[in-house]
C-alpha positions as CSV (number, residue, x, y, z in Angstrom):
1,M,110.7,233.5,120.0
2,L,109.9,232.1,123.5
3,K,106.3,231.4,122.3
4,Q,107.7,229.4,119.4
5,I,110.1,227.4,121.6
6,R,107.3,226.6,124.0
7,S,105.0,225.5,121.2
8,W,107.8,223.3,119.7
9,L,108.5,221.7,123.1
10,N,104.8,221.1,123.6
11,I,104.4,219.4,120.2
12,K,107.6,217.5,120.2
13,L,107.9,216.5,123.8
14,A,104.9,217.1,126.1
15,I,102.2,215.7,123.9
16,P,104.1,212.4,123.1
17,L,105.2,212.1,126.7
18,V,101.7,212.4,128.0
19,G,100.5,209.9,125.5
20,F,103.3,207.5,126.4
21,L,102.6,207.9,130.2
22,R,98.8,207.4,129.7
23,T,99.4,204.1,127.8
24,W,102.1,203.0,130.2
25,I,100.0,203.6,133.3
26,L,97.0,201.9,131.7
27,N,98.9,198.8,130.5
28,V,101.7,198.4,133.1
29,I,100.1,199.6,136.3
30,I,96.3,199.4,136.0
31,G,96.3,196.3,133.7
32,N,98.1,194.4,136.4
33,V,96.2,195.5,139.5
34,P,95.0,192.2,141.1
35,L,91.5,193.7,141.9
36,A,89.1,193.5,138.9
37,A,86.8,196.1,140.4
38,V,89.7,198.7,140.4
39,R,90.7,197.8,136.8
40,N,87.2,197.9,135.5
41,A,86.5,201.3,137.3
42,Y,89.6,202.7,135.6
43,Y,88.6,201.2,132.2
44,R,85.1,202.6,132.5
45,H,85.7,206.0,134.1
46,V,89.1,207.1,132.7
47,C,89.2,205.3,129.4
48,G,85.4,205.4,128.7
49,I,85.2,201.7,127.9
50,S,81.7,200.2,128.2
51,I,81.8,196.9,130.1
52,G,78.7,194.7,130.6
53,N,77.5,192.8,133.7
54,N,79.5,189.7,134.8
55,T,82.2,190.4,132.2
56,E,85.7,189.4,133.3
57,I,88.7,191.3,132.0
58,W,91.8,189.6,133.4
59,T,95.1,191.1,134.3
60,G,97.6,191.7,131.5
61,V,95.0,192.9,129.0
62,R,96.4,195.8,127.0
63,F,94.7,198.7,125.3
64,T,96.0,201.4,122.9
65,G,94.6,203.9,120.4
66,G,92.6,207.1,120.3
67,A,89.2,205.4,120.2
68,M,89.3,203.5,123.5
69,D,86.0,205.2,124.5
70,R,84.5,203.4,121.5
71,I,85.2,199.9,122.9
72,S,82.0,198.2,124.1
73,I,82.1,194.7,125.7
74,G,78.8,193.0,126.4
75,D,77.5,190.9,129.4
76,H,79.0,187.6,130.4
77,C,82.2,187.9,128.4
78,T,85.7,186.6,129.3
79,I,88.7,188.6,128.1
80,P,91.8,186.7,129.4
81,H,95.5,187.5,129.8
82,Y,97.5,189.1,126.9
83,T,94.5,190.2,124.9
84,F,95.5,193.3,122.9
85,F,93.0,196.0,121.7
86,V,94.2,198.5,119.1
87,A,91.3,201.0,119.0
88,G,91.7,203.4,116.1
89,D,88.0,202.8,115.5
90,S,85.2,201.1,117.4
91,I,85.4,197.6,118.8
92,V,82.0,196.2,119.7
93,I,81.8,192.8,121.4
94,G,78.4,191.2,122.1
95,N,77.2,189.1,125.0
96,N,78.5,185.7,126.0
97,V,81.8,186.1,124.0
98,V,84.8,184.1,125.1
99,F,88.4,184.9,124.1
100,G,91.4,182.6,124.5
101,H,94.7,184.0,125.7
102,G,96.6,186.4,123.5
103,V,93.8,187.4,121.1
104,E,94.7,190.6,119.2
105,L,92.2,193.1,117.7
106,Y,93.5,195.7,115.2
107,T,91.1,198.4,113.9
108,S,94.0,200.2,112.2
109,D,96.6,199.5,109.5
110,H,98.6,201.5,107.1
111,D,98.1,201.9,103.3
112,P,101.0,200.2,101.6
113,D,100.4,202.1,98.4
114,D,100.6,205.5,100.0
115,P,104.1,207.0,100.1
116,H,103.4,208.3,103.6
117,F,101.8,205.0,104.8
118,S,98.7,206.8,105.8
119,R,96.6,205.1,108.5
120,R,93.4,203.4,107.7
121,D,90.8,202.7,110.4
122,A,87.7,200.5,110.4
123,P,85.5,199.0,113.2
124,I,85.5,195.4,114.5
125,T,82.2,193.9,115.5
126,I,81.8,190.6,117.3
127,H,78.3,189.3,117.8
128,D,76.8,187.2,120.6
129,N,77.9,183.7,121.6
130,V,81.3,183.8,119.8
131,W,84.4,181.9,120.8
132,I,87.7,183.3,119.6
133,G,90.6,180.9,120.2
134,S,94.0,181.8,121.7
135,S,96.4,183.9,119.7
136,A,93.8,184.7,117.0
137,I,94.2,188.0,115.2
138,I,91.1,190.0,114.1
139,L,91.8,192.8,111.6
140,K,90.1,196.1,110.8
141,G,86.6,196.1,109.2
142,V,85.8,192.5,110.3
143,T,82.3,191.4,111.6
144,I,82.1,188.0,113.2
145,G,78.6,186.6,113.2
146,E,76.6,185.2,116.0
147,G,77.7,181.8,117.3
148,A,80.9,181.7,115.2
149,V,84.1,180.1,116.3
150,V,87.5,181.4,115.3
151,A,90.2,178.7,115.7
152,A,93.4,179.4,117.7
153,G,96.0,181.2,115.7
154,A,93.7,182.3,112.9
155,V,94.2,185.6,111.2
156,V,90.7,186.9,110.3
157,T,90.8,189.4,107.4
158,R,87.2,189.1,106.2
159,D,83.7,188.8,107.8
160,V,82.8,185.5,109.4
161,D,79.3,184.1,108.9
162,A,77.1,183.3,111.8
163,F,77.4,179.7,113.2
164,T,80.5,178.8,111.3
165,I,84.0,177.7,112.3
166,V,87.0,179.4,110.6
167,G,90.7,178.9,111.0
168,G,94.1,179.4,109.3
169,N,96.0,182.4,107.8
170,P,94.0,183.9,106.3
171,A,91.0,182.4,108.1
172,K,88.9,180.2,105.9
173,L,85.7,178.3,106.5
174,I,86.3,174.9,108.2
175,R,82.7,173.9,108.7
176,E,79.3,175.0,110.0
177,R,78.7,174.8,113.7
178,G,76.6,171.9,115.0
179,T,74.6,174.1,117.5
180,R,72.4,177.1,117.1
181,V,71.1,177.2,120.7
182,F,73.2,178.7,123.6
183,K,72.7,178.9,127.3
184,Q,73.8,181.9,129.4
185,F,77.1,181.1,131.1
186,P,76.6,180.0,134.7
187,Y,79.1,182.3,136.4
188,G,80.0,181.5,139.9
189,K,78.9,177.8,139.7
């Protein structure tokens, strides 16, 4: 009987409490530490997130999900305030990617036709030299091609071709981009 009570308490109380504390510590305490080196060390060594050289993850960025160790952010990227990663599957961000404030990435959703609303996961891939405008939402299973631009406030539900500009809800092609050649960002200048 005592073993059953202990098991029930572990499942109903301890496991959810540890998960809550882990997410709370990550997003409320670590995410707001004013020293980027401390935040990045925690992200790398505790969460298992891969962060490239000269990548800036600003304060206020939030992470959740069981696949945080499958988040990979390339070199020379900027991830500003209020970006939100929901990592039920991998999130791969290439080099020289710039996010606006409040970008949200969701690798999970729930099946509306399932009576239990079972969860569905699929990766998000963002290639090199992409610019994602403020408050854009990227949904599960989306690949954003090299050099693409996602307009502010767009909801991206399908793949975005390379060197295109998309916007709206759901995001649609606005036009092709006028450039195909990019320079590495001159950080520190």
